C-alpha positions in Angstrom: -1.9 16.3 4.0 -3.7 13.0 3.7 -2.2 9.8 2.2 -3.9 10.1 -1.2 -2.7 13.7 -1.7 0.8 12.8 -0.7 1.0 9.9 -3.1 -0.3 12.0 -6.0 2.4 14.6 -5.4 5.1 12.0 -4.8 4.5 10.2 -8.1 4.1 13.5 -10.0 7.4 15.0 -8.6 9.5 13.0 -6.2 11.9 15.9 -6.0 9.3 18.3 -4.6 10.9 20.6 -2.0 7.7 22.1 -0.7 8.0 22.3 3.1 4.5 20.9 3.6 5.2 17.9 1.3 8.5 17.2 3.0 6.9 17.4 6.5 4.2 15.0 5.4 6.9 12.5 4.3 9.0 12.9 7.5 5.9 12.3 9.7 5.3 8.8 8.3 7.8 6.0 7.8 5.8 4.4 5.0 5.6 7.7 3.1 9.4 8.2 3.6 10.0 4.7 2.2 7.9 5.3 -0.9 9.4 8.8 -1.5 12.9 7.4 -1.2 12.1 4.7 -3.8 10.7 7.2 -6.2 13.6 9.6 -5.8 16.0 6.7 -6.4 14.1 5.7 -9.5 14.1 9.3 -10.7 17.9 9.5 -10.3 18.4 6.2 -12.2 16.2 7.2 -15.1 18.0 10.5 -15.3 21.4 8.8 -15.3 20.3 6.3 -17.9 19.1 9.2 -20.1 22.4 11.1 -19.7 24.5 8.1 -20.5 23.3 8.0 -24.1 25.3 10.4 -26.3 23.3 12.6 -28.7 24.6 12.2 -32.2 26.2 15.4 -33.6 24.1 15.3 -36.7 20.8 14.5 -34.9 19.2 17.8 -36.0 20.0 17.0 -39.6 18.6 13.5 -39.3 15.4 14.8 -37.8 14.9 17.2 -40.6 15.4 14.4 -43.0 12.2 12.8 -41.7 10.4 15.2 -44.0 12.0 13.4 -47.0 9.7 11.1 -49.1 8.6 8.0 -47.4 10.1 5.7 -50.0 13.6 6.8 -49.2 15.7 4.3 -47.3 16.7 5.3 -43.8 20.4 5.3 -43.2 21.9 2.6 -40.9 23.1 5.2 -38.4 19.5 6.5 -37.9 18.2 3.0 -37.3 21.0 2.4 -34.8 20.0 5.6 -32.9 16.4 4.6 -32.8 17.4 1.2 -31.5 19.3 2.9 -28.6 16.3 5.1 -27.9 14.0 2.0 -27.7 16.5 0.3 -25.4 16.3 3.4 -23.1 12.5 3.1 -23.0 12.8 -0.6 -22.1 15.4 0.1 -19.4 13.1 2.7 -17.8 10.4 0.0 -17.7 12.7 -2.5 -16.2 13.8 -0.3 -13.3 10.3 0.1 -12.2 10.4 -2.3 -9.3 7.2 -4.2 -8.2 7.3 -2.3 -5.0 6.9 1.0 -6.8 4.3 -0.3 -9.2 2.1 -1.6 -6.4 2.7 1.3 -4.1 -0.1 3.4 -5.6 -3.6 2.3 -4.6 -6.2 1.9 -7.3 -9.6 3.5 -7.3 -11.0 0.3 -5.9 -8.4 0.3 -3.2 -9.2 3.9 -2.2 -12.9 3.1 -2.0 -12.1 0.1 0.2 -10.0 2.6 2.3 -13.2 4.7 2.9 -15.3 1.6 3.6 -12.8 0.4 6.2 -12.9 3.7 8.1 -16.6 4.0 7.9 -17.0 0.5 9.3 -14.6 1.2 12.2 -16.4 4.4 13.1 -19.7 2.6 13.2 -18.4 -0.3 15.3 -16.2 1.7 17.7 -19.3 2.9 19.6 -19.6 -0.6 20.9 -16.2 -0.6 22.5 -15.8 -0.2 26.2 -12.4 -0.8 27.8 -14.2 -2.0 30.9 -15.8 -4.9 29.1 -14.8 -8.4 30.2 -12.2 -10.1 28.0 -13.5 -12.6 25.6 -11.9 -16.0 25.3 -9.8 -17.4 22.4 -12.6 -19.9 21.8 -15.1 -17.1 21.3 -12.7 -15.3 19.0 -12.0 -18.4 16.9 -15.7 -19.2 16.6 -16.0 -15.9 14.7 -12.7 -16.2 12.7 -13.6 -19.7 11.5 -16.6 -18.2 9.7 -14.2 -16.0 7.8 -11.9 -19.0 7.1 -9.2 -18.9 9.7 -8.2 -19.1 13.4 -5.7 -17.9 15.9 -3.3 -20.3 17.5 -2.9 -20.3 21.2 0.1 -18.1 21.1 1.8 -16.5 24.1 1.5 -13.0 22.7 -2.2 -13.6 22.0 -2.7 -14.6 25.6 -1.3 -11.2 26.8 -3.9 -9.2 24.8 -7.3 -8.0 26.1 -9.8 -8.9 23.4 -13.2 -7.2 24.0 -15.4 -8.4 21.2 -15.5 -10.3 17.9 -18.1 -10.3 15.2 -18.5 -11.2 11.6 -18.4 -8.3 9.2 -19.4 -7.7 5.6 -16.9 -4.9 4.8 -16.0 -6.4 1.4 -18.8 -7.6 -0.9 -18.9 -11.3 -1.6 -16.1 -11.9 1.0 -16.3 -13.3 4.5 -14.8 -11.2 7.3 -14.3 -11.0 11.0 -13.8 -7.9 13.1 -12.0 -8.2 16.5 -11.4 -5.3 18.9 -8.8 -5.3 21.6 -7.3 -2.8 24.1 -4.4 -0.9 22.7 -2.1 1.6 24.4 -4.1 4.6 23.0 -7.6 3.0 22.9 -9.4 0.4 20.8 -7.5 -1.4 18.1 -9.6 -3.0 15.3 -8.3 -6.1 13.7 -10.3 -7.1 10.6 -9.6 -10.2 8.6 -11.2 -10.5 5.2 -11.2 -13.7 3.1 -10.8 -13.4 -0.7 -10.7 -9.6 -0.6 -9.7 -8.1 -3.9 -7.3 -5.6 -2.5 -3.7 -6.6 -3.4 -1.8 -3.5 -2.5 -0.5 -2.7 1.0 -1.4 0.9 1.9 -2.2 3.1 4.9 -5.6 4.3 6.0 -6.0 7.5 7.9 -8.5 10.2 8.8 -8.8 12.9 11.5 -9.0 10.3 14.3 -7.7 6.9 13.1 -4.6 5.5 11.5 -4.2 2.0 10.1 -3.1 -0.2 7.3 -4.5 -2.7 4.8 -2.2 -5.6 4.2 -2.3 -8.4 1.6 -2.4 -11.4 3.8 -2.3 -14.9 2.4 -5.8 -15.6 1.0 -7.2 -12.2 1.9 -6.5 -9.0 3.7 -5.4 -8.1 7.3 -6.7 -4.6 8.3 -5.5 -3.0 11.5 -6.8 0.4 12.6 -6.3 2.3 15.9 -6.1 5.8 17.4 -3.3 8.1 16.1 0.1 7.1 17.5 -0.9 3.6 18.3 2.0 1.2 17.6 0.2 -0.8 15.0 3.3 -2.8 14.0 3.0 -4.7 17.3 -0.4 -6.0 16.5 0.4 -6.7 12.8 3.4 -8.9 13.9 1.3 -10.6 16.5 -1.6 -11.5 14.2 0.6 -12.5 11.3 2.4 -14.9 13.6 -0.6 -16.4 15.2 -3.2 -16.5 12.4 -3.8 -19.4 10.0 -6.2 -19.7 7.1 -8.1 -22.9 7.2 -10.3 -22.7 4.1 
């Protein structure tokens, strides 16, 4: 089950007990986190709804709606409608920003496909036997995208193989760096002024990765399946600085 299908099902029914759905959640920490948030929200909304007592004469009041429009509503009915409105407001308030932004937009999903297409095209240039490139070479490319890497100890330990500018996002400057990972090539793409504002995963039959809101743009990290991408995310976030 891909990430898009999982999210559709999670938002539609966070209590889904289908074995395939549960296995897809258990296989990915980010999916498990999103599902847990949705389940907690579902429980809170249910509790809020159950906490409001139903008036004993509700059926009679609802039937009274058929009465002439000029008749004055009773104070009790107005009070019940106010409580119902409060419930709607409460449901809106419990929707945390993390949940609202957890679902990628159509533009985000297109960017997802653009990222994977770009990585597939560029990966043919990767060769683990290539000589490492220097931090100076890397920064000459990154500076075109509006940033640079500091001379960090973790950066020094990495084996960077090439760095090039990229136009993965229209009207945005970008840089694509490739380094040796534990499972193969790891692509680190920095995009300045990218429109994507939601953190989400990218995945296909070969690669896994993430698109991350990152200061003035996006940080994109993609590697082979089972590559520990958090290591590279932490390293780049620590060493990178925007300069534009």
